[in-house]
C-alpha positions as CSV (number, residue, x, y, z in Angstrom):
1,M,0.0,0.0,0.0
2,L,2.8,2.4,0.9
3,G,4.5,1.6,-2.4
4,D,1.3,2.3,-4.3
5,Q,1.0,5.6,-2.4
6,R,4.6,6.7,-3.1
7,G,4.0,5.9,-6.8
8,R,0.9,8.1,-6.9
9,N,2.7,10.9,-5.2
10,E,5.6,10.8,-7.7
11,D,3.2,10.7,-10.7
12,C,1.2,13.6,-9.4
13,S,4.3,15.7,-8.6
14,S,5.5,15.2,-12.1
15,E,2.1,16.3,-13.5
16,V,2.0,19.5,-11.4
17,T,5.6,20.4,-12.4
18,Q,4.7,20.1,-16.0
19,M,1.6,22.2,-15.4
20,E,3.5,24.9,-13.6
21,S,6.2,25.1,-16.3
22,K,3.4,26.0,-18.8
23,S,2.3,28.9,-16.8
24,K,3.4,31.0,-13.8
25,R,0.4,33.3,-14.0
26,T,-2.0,31.1,-12.0
27,R,-3.5,33.1,-9.3
28,G,-2.0,31.8,-6.0
29,G,0.1,29.2,-7.8
30,V,-1.6,25.8,-8.2
31,G,1.5,24.0,-7.1
32,A,2.9,20.6,-6.1
33,R,1.2,20.9,-2.7
34,V,-2.0,19.9,-4.5
35,C,-1.1,16.4,-5.6
36,A,0.8,15.4,-2.5
37,A,-2.4,16.0,-0.6
38,A,-4.6,14.5,-3.3
39,A,-2.7,11.3,-3.6
40,G,-3.1,10.6,0.1
41,I,-6.8,11.6,0.1
42,V,-7.8,9.3,-2.7
43,L,-6.9,6.3,-0.5
44,A,-9.2,7.5,2.2
45,G,-12.1,8.0,-0.2
46,L,-14.9,6.7,1.8
47,G,-14.0,8.1,5.2
48,A,-14.9,11.2,7.2
49,M,-18.6,10.5,7.5
50,A,-19.0,12.6,10.6
51,Q,-22.2,14.5,10.0
52,E,-25.5,13.7,8.3
53,V,-27.7,16.0,6.4
54,A,-30.9,14.8,4.7
55,I,-32.4,16.4,1.6
56,P,-36.1,15.7,1.0
57,D,-37.8,14.1,-2.0
58,R,-35.4,11.2,-2.6
59,P,-34.4,8.1,-0.5
60,D,-30.7,8.5,-1.6
61,N,-30.4,12.1,-0.6
62,T,-28.8,11.6,2.8
63,N,-25.3,13.3,2.8
64,H,-22.2,12.7,4.8
65,Q,-18.8,14.4,4.3
66,Q,-16.8,12.6,1.7
67,E,-13.0,12.8,1.3
68,P,-12.2,14.4,-2.1
69,F,-10.3,12.5,-4.7
70,R,-9.0,12.7,-8.3
71,M,-11.5,10.9,-10.5
72,I,-9.7,11.0,-13.8
73,G,-7.1,13.3,-15.4
74,N,-7.6,16.8,-14.0
75,I,-11.1,16.2,-12.6
76,Y,-11.7,15.9,-8.9
77,W,-14.8,15.0,-6.8
78,V,-15.1,17.6,-4.1
79,G,-18.7,17.0,-3.1
80,H,-20.3,14.8,-0.5
81,T,-21.3,11.1,-0.3
82,Q,-24.3,11.8,-2.4
83,I,-24.5,15.3,-3.9
84,G,-21.5,16.2,-6.0
85,A,-19.4,19.1,-7.0
86,F,-16.4,18.8,-9.4
87,L,-13.1,20.7,-9.5
88,I,-11.3,21.0,-12.8
89,R,-7.6,21.9,-12.7
90,T,-6.1,23.9,-15.5
91,S,-2.8,25.5,-16.3
92,E,-4.3,28.9,-15.4
93,G,-6.3,28.1,-12.3
94,L,-9.4,26.2,-11.3
95,I,-13.0,25.7,-12.4
96,L,-15.7,24.7,-10.0
97,M,-18.7,22.8,-11.4
98,D,-21.7,23.1,-9.0
99,S,-21.4,23.8,-5.3
100,T,-24.0,21.6,-3.4
101,S,-26.4,23.3,-1.0
102,P,-25.9,26.5,1.1
103,E,-25.9,24.4,4.2
104,Q,-23.2,21.9,2.9
105,A,-21.1,24.1,0.7
106,H,-18.5,24.5,3.5
107,W,-17.8,20.8,3.1
108,V,-16.9,21.5,-0.5
109,K,-14.6,24.3,0.6
110,E,-12.9,22.0,3.1
111,N,-12.4,19.4,0.4
112,I,-10.9,21.8,-2.1
113,E,-8.4,22.9,0.6
114,K,-7.7,19.3,1.6
115,L,-6.5,18.8,-2.0
116,G,-4.0,21.6,-1.5
117,F,-5.9,24.2,-3.6
118,Q,-6.8,27.7,-2.5
119,M,-10.1,29.5,-2.9
120,R,-8.3,32.3,-4.9
121,D,-7.3,29.8,-7.5
122,I,-10.9,29.4,-8.6
123,Q,-11.5,31.5,-11.8
124,Y,-14.9,30.2,-12.9
125,I,-18.0,28.7,-11.3
126,L,-20.2,26.7,-13.6
127,N,-23.7,25.2,-13.0
128,S,-25.4,22.2,-14.4
129,H,-29.0,23.0,-13.2
130,T,-30.8,25.3,-10.9
131,H,-31.9,23.0,-8.0
132,E,-30.8,24.3,-4.7
133,E,-29.0,21.1,-3.5
134,H,-26.7,21.4,-6.5
135,M,-26.0,25.1,-6.7
136,G,-27.3,26.9,-3.6
137,G,-23.7,27.4,-2.4
138,I,-22.6,29.3,-5.5
139,P,-22.9,32.8,-3.9
140,M,-20.7,31.7,-1.0
141,F,-18.0,30.6,-3.4
142,R,-18.2,33.7,-5.6
143,E,-17.7,35.8,-2.4
144,L,-14.8,33.7,-1.3
145,T,-13.1,33.6,-4.7
146,G,-14.1,36.5,-6.8
147,A,-14.7,34.0,-9.6
148,K,-17.1,34.5,-12.5
149,V,-20.4,32.6,-12.3
150,V,-21.3,31.2,-15.8
151,M,-24.8,30.0,-16.6
152,S,-27.2,29.6,-19.5
153,K,-29.7,32.4,-20.0
154,Q,-32.7,30.4,-18.6
155,A,-30.7,29.3,-15.6
156,A,-29.5,32.9,-14.9
157,E,-33.1,34.2,-15.1
158,E,-34.2,31.6,-12.5
159,T,-31.4,32.2,-10.0
160,A,-32.0,36.0,-10.3
161,V,-35.5,35.4,-8.7
162,G,-34.4,32.7,-6.2
163,G,-36.1,29.9,-8.1
164,R,-39.5,31.4,-8.2
165,T,-39.9,30.4,-11.8
166,D,-39.0,26.7,-11.2
167,F,-41.8,24.9,-12.9
168,R,-41.8,22.2,-10.2
169,E,-42.5,24.7,-7.4
170,D,-45.3,26.9,-6.3
171,G,-43.8,30.3,-7.1
172,S,-42.3,30.8,-3.7
173,E,-38.6,31.7,-3.2
174,Q,-36.5,28.5,-3.2
175,Y,-33.2,30.1,-2.3
176,K,-31.6,33.5,-1.9
177,P,-31.5,35.1,-5.4
178,F,-28.2,35.7,-7.1
179,R,-27.1,36.8,-10.5
180,A,-24.7,35.2,-13.1
181,D,-21.7,37.1,-14.3
182,Q,-21.6,35.6,-17.7
183,I,-24.1,33.9,-20.0
184,I,-23.1,30.9,-22.0
185,E,-24.9,30.1,-25.2
186,D,-25.7,26.7,-26.7
187,K,-22.4,25.2,-27.9
188,G,-20.6,28.1,-26.4
189,K,-17.0,27.5,-25.2
190,L,-15.3,28.5,-22.0
191,T,-11.5,28.3,-22.0
192,L,-9.1,28.6,-19.1
193,G,-5.5,27.8,-19.7
194,D,-5.2,24.4,-21.3
195,V,-8.8,23.4,-20.8
196,T,-11.8,24.2,-22.9
197,L,-15.4,23.2,-21.9
198,T,-18.3,23.3,-24.3
199,A,-21.8,24.0,-23.1
200,Y,-24.8,22.2,-24.6
201,L,-28.3,23.3,-23.6
202,T,-30.3,20.2,-22.6
203,P,-33.6,21.5,-21.1
204,G,-36.2,19.3,-19.5
205,H,-35.0,18.6,-16.0
206,T,-34.9,22.4,-15.7
207,K,-35.5,25.0,-18.4
208,G,-31.8,26.1,-18.3
209,C,-30.3,22.7,-18.0
210,T,-26.7,22.7,-19.3
211,T,-24.5,19.7,-20.1
212,W,-20.8,20.4,-20.3
213,T,-18.1,18.5,-22.2
214,M,-14.3,18.5,-22.1
215,P,-11.4,16.3,-23.2
216,V,-9.5,14.6,-20.4
217,E,-6.2,12.7,-20.5
218,E,-5.4,9.7,-18.5
219,D,-2.3,7.4,-18.8
220,G,-1.4,9.0,-22.1
221,R,-4.8,8.6,-23.7
222,R,-7.4,11.2,-24.5
223,Y,-11.1,10.7,-23.5
224,N,-14.3,12.7,-23.8
225,A,-15.8,13.7,-20.5
226,V,-19.5,14.7,-20.2
227,F,-20.9,16.5,-17.2
228,F,-24.6,15.7,-17.5
229,C,-27.1,18.3,-16.4
230,G,-29.7,15.7,-15.3
231,M,-32.5,14.1,-17.3
232,A,-34.9,12.8,-14.7
233,T,-38.6,13.8,-14.8
234,A,-40.2,15.2,-11.7
235,G,-43.2,13.0,-11.8
236,I,-46.8,13.5,-13.0
237,D,-48.1,15.2,-9.8
238,R,-45.2,17.6,-9.5
239,A,-44.5,18.3,-13.2
240,P,-46.9,16.9,-15.8
241,L,-45.5,16.5,-19.3
242,L,-48.9,17.2,-21.0
243,D,-50.7,20.5,-20.8
244,N,-48.2,22.0,-18.3
245,P,-48.9,25.7,-18.2
246,K,-45.6,26.4,-16.4
247,Y,-43.6,24.6,-19.1
248,P,-45.7,24.1,-22.3
249,N,-42.8,22.8,-24.4
250,I,-41.4,20.4,-21.9
251,V,-42.0,17.3,-24.1
252,A,-40.3,18.8,-27.1
253,D,-37.4,20.0,-25.0
254,Y,-36.8,16.6,-23.4
255,Q,-37.0,14.9,-26.8
256,R,-34.4,17.3,-28.4
257,S,-32.2,16.9,-25.3
258,F,-32.2,13.1,-25.5
259,A,-31.3,13.2,-29.2
260,L,-28.5,15.7,-28.5
261,L,-27.0,13.6,-25.7
262,R,-27.0,10.5,-27.9
263,S,-24.9,12.5,-30.4
264,L,-22.2,13.5,-28.0
265,P,-19.0,11.4,-27.8
266,C,-18.9,10.1,-24.2
267,D,-16.2,8.1,-22.5
268,V,-16.5,9.4,-19.0
269,Y,-20.0,10.3,-17.8
270,L,-20.3,12.5,-14.8
271,Y,-23.2,13.9,-12.8
272,A,-23.5,15.6,-9.5
273,R,-25.2,12.7,-7.7
274,A,-23.0,9.8,-6.6
275,S,-25.5,7.0,-6.9
276,T,-26.3,8.0,-10.5
277,I,-22.7,7.6,-11.7
278,H,-22.0,4.6,-9.3
279,M,-19.3,6.8,-7.7
280,H,-18.6,4.8,-4.6
281,E,-18.3,1.5,-6.5
282,K,-15.9,3.1,-9.0
283,L,-13.9,4.7,-6.3
284,E,-13.4,1.3,-4.6
285,R,-12.1,-0.1,-7.9
286,L,-9.9,3.0,-8.4
287,Q,-8.4,2.5,-4.9
288,R,-7.6,-1.1,-5.8
289,G,-5.5,0.2,-8.7
290,E,-7.8,-0.9,-11.5
291,K,-6.6,0.1,-15.0
292,P,-7.9,1.7,-17.1
293,S,-9.7,4.0,-14.7
294,P,-13.2,2.7,-13.8
295,F,-14.5,6.2,-14.5
296,I,-13.9,5.5,-18.2
297,D,-17.4,4.0,-18.8
298,P,-18.9,4.6,-22.3
299,A,-21.4,1.8,-21.7
300,G,-22.5,3.5,-18.5
301,C,-23.0,6.7,-20.4
302,R,-25.4,5.0,-22.9
303,A,-27.2,3.3,-20.1
304,Y,-27.7,6.6,-18.3
305,I,-29.4,8.1,-21.3
306,D,-31.4,5.0,-22.0
307,Q,-32.7,4.8,-18.4
308,Y,-34.0,8.4,-18.3
309,D,-35.3,8.3,-21.8
310,Q,-37.3,5.3,-20.9
311,E,-38.6,6.9,-17.7
312,F,-39.6,10.0,-19.7
313,N,-41.5,7.9,-22.3
314,D,-43.2,5.8,-19.6
315,Q,-44.5,8.9,-17.9
316,L,-45.6,10.4,-21.2
317,T,-47.4,7.2,-22.2
318,Q,-49.1,7.0,-18.8
319,Q,-50.3,10.6,-19.1
320,R,-51.6,10.1,-22.6
321,A,-53.5,7.0,-21.5
322,A,-55.1,8.9,-18.6
323,A,-56.1,11.7,-20.9
324,R,-58.0,9.4,-23.2
325,K,-60.2,8.0,-20.4
């Protein structure tokens, strides 16, 4: 085990040295301190479950603290045991994808610092979709970092009113309103240093749902990573697909989004919910030294799309049958 640990530290130190040689302009210097911490933390991946916070609506929403770890390439899990947030390391600083909830965002901050990064290294904060448990902590991170918050137009409109326009809800404020700093268009690109992410609008789960893609390298090979926005339906009672006055085009949006997702090259599928991407199972395999990385899972990517496409069509069929009675 110690030999494996030493090897990971050596590989990581080499990686950071190469990164720093490319650029000395990273705010705060994302240095070799990062990987020395990350290599040790990945082996403790399932520890530190000291506190429990439950989020309503789903049986798998109970969260504990989760030790952060490098998933693949320059992508790190800095979220909790269930709700996720991702950190992307670049040659010019860091990108944070989602934040978890306002109540639990401090766990994400702790995890970023455990990896050896500093808040001032974060240049951009991105969002997948505007449900509070995934992005309610964004204002805290913007205040701590001075980073730019980047969202789709629909997502930004929703956060500006605190989720009052969330079609699943009753028009009440769902979280403290905040504004985006930058709007990303469909197929828009965001570049920081040696990393470029592409945004794809995939509405349905929310109106501003945004799926992000980027290339990632692991063991000398290049892969396509996809950060899914989320494609689950909210259920007939909460968000009907037919004759929904709060979202009249929800069916067409879902159908277009599923078609788009099937067209995207996907080797590594990521989503900010651990159970959805089988994170804990894959982490255990990663800790055992499995090669190639268990997070390289194109079959899982296809299965994810198939599962939620089927659930969508089942709900649509059920509603259409009920409407004919």
